[in-house]
N, C-alpha and C positions, 0 to 999 in steps of 0.2 A: 830514267829519265828525270822525273820530277824532283829527283833529289840533288839532281846536279845542276840542272837547267831552269825547272820548272818551279811551281808553286811552293816546293820545300827545299829549294835550293840554300845549302849550307847547313842544313839541321841535320841530325845525326838519330834522330828519335822519331821516327813516322809511321806512322800505319795506312795502309791501302786496302779499301775496302771495294771489291768490285762486285756490283749489283747488274745481273741480267737475268739468264734465265735459270742460274744459281747466285750464290754467295760466296766469292773467294777474297783473299787477303794475303797481303804480304805486311811482313814486320821488320822495319829496320832499326837496330838498337845498337848505339855507339858508333854509328857508321856503316854497319855489317848485318847483311840479310839473315835473318835467323830461319833456319833450316829444320833444327832441332834433329834427336838422335837416327830418326828413320825418315827425313826430309818431310815431314808432315805440319811443321809449325807453319802457322798461319791460316790453317784452315778455319778461318772465323765462322763461317756459314754452317760448319758441322758442329759448333759449340751448342751445347742443349740449352735452348730458352725455355721450353715448357717441359719438364719429366712428364714422360707418358703421353704427349700432346700428339698432335697431327701427323700422319705416317706421310713421308716426302721421299722420292727418290728409292734407291738401293742403297743406302747407308747402312740400313739394319737397326736403327736409333730413330725414335720418333721424336717429336718436338725440337728438332733443330731449327737454328735461326732461317737458312735456306728455306724451311719449308712455311715460314712465315711472311719473308722480306723478300723474296726473289721475285723477281717479275713473273715467273710461273706461276709462284703462289699466289699472287696477288690476283691474276686472272681466275684461277681456282676458287679463290676466297670469295671473288666477286661472283662468280656464277651459283656458286652455292647456296646462296640466300637472297638471290636475286629475285627482287619483287616489281610487279607491275609498275608499281611508284616511281620507278627509276627509268631515266632514260637509255639506261644499258640494256633495259629489259627489251628494246626494238632490233638490237644487232643480232644478227645470226650466228656471227662469231664475234667472242670477246676477247682480248688481249690487255696487256699492261698498258699500252700506249692509248687503247679507247677510257681506259679508268681514268687516267690523267686528263685525257682530254673533256670528259664529261664533268670531272671534277671542277677543272676550270671554268666551265660553261655554268654550273650551280646546280649539279646533280648531288644530293643532300648523301645518298647511300656511297655515291662516289668518293665524294669527299671524304666522308667517314673511312672508308678503306685506306684513302691516302693517307689520312692520319694516324691511323690504326698502324700500317706499313711503318710510318716514319718514327713511330713509337718503338716498334721491334728492333728497326735501325737504331735508333738511341740507344736503346738498352746493350743492342751488339757493342756500342762504340765505347760505353761507360764500361763494359767487362774489358773492353780492349785499356783504356784506361786505369784500370785497377791492376791487369796484369804487367804491362810494360810501360806504364806513363810517356805515351807520346808527345811531342811536341805539336805535331800536327795529324790529323786524320785526314786523308785526301779520298774522295769518291772517284769511281769510273766503272764504266759498263754500259749497257743499253740503258737502265732505267734511270742512271743518273742524269742521261740527256734531259730528262725533265726539269733540269737545273734548279731554278730557286723554288718552283712550286711542291718541290721534294724537299731541298735542302732547308729551306727556312723552318720548314714543318720539323726537321730532324734535328736542328739546333734548338727549336723552342721545347720539343720534348727532352732534348739532354739535358738543358738548362732545369727543367722540372725535376727529372730524377736524378740528377748528380748531385753527389755531395762534395765538398772539398776540406781535406785536413790541414790546410794552409792557414 
């Protein structure tokens, strides 16, 4: 829909990154959705970010983007190194939304987690740019609802790590 009437109207080279429980995606090149030989094209979240990295889900491969940058992974990472200094430590249950709320309220630990997550997503976007050279990368999904709190940091990290051959 975004390609016909939304933010990507008129564009023929688009990547959609869905960020929620997992990380999914869709890739449009030359106005056509890429499906691949087995229908697996666009599995952005299952690209390897850190070889032999953290286990996540049932993909059978450790270190995938989804294991670092999804809403589920953010909550898991937040719990792993949680210290009493963070306002997050006062919560009985902890989820992605909590991390963003506490980051916005000035919690340094939560802010660092948001920044780290944005870096992972930026690297995923840079990899998409290297492979398919999109005109635009769109974000959707539950975690994308954090809005500028996340997107601004993704843009900053993207600019920091992206290089251009032009």
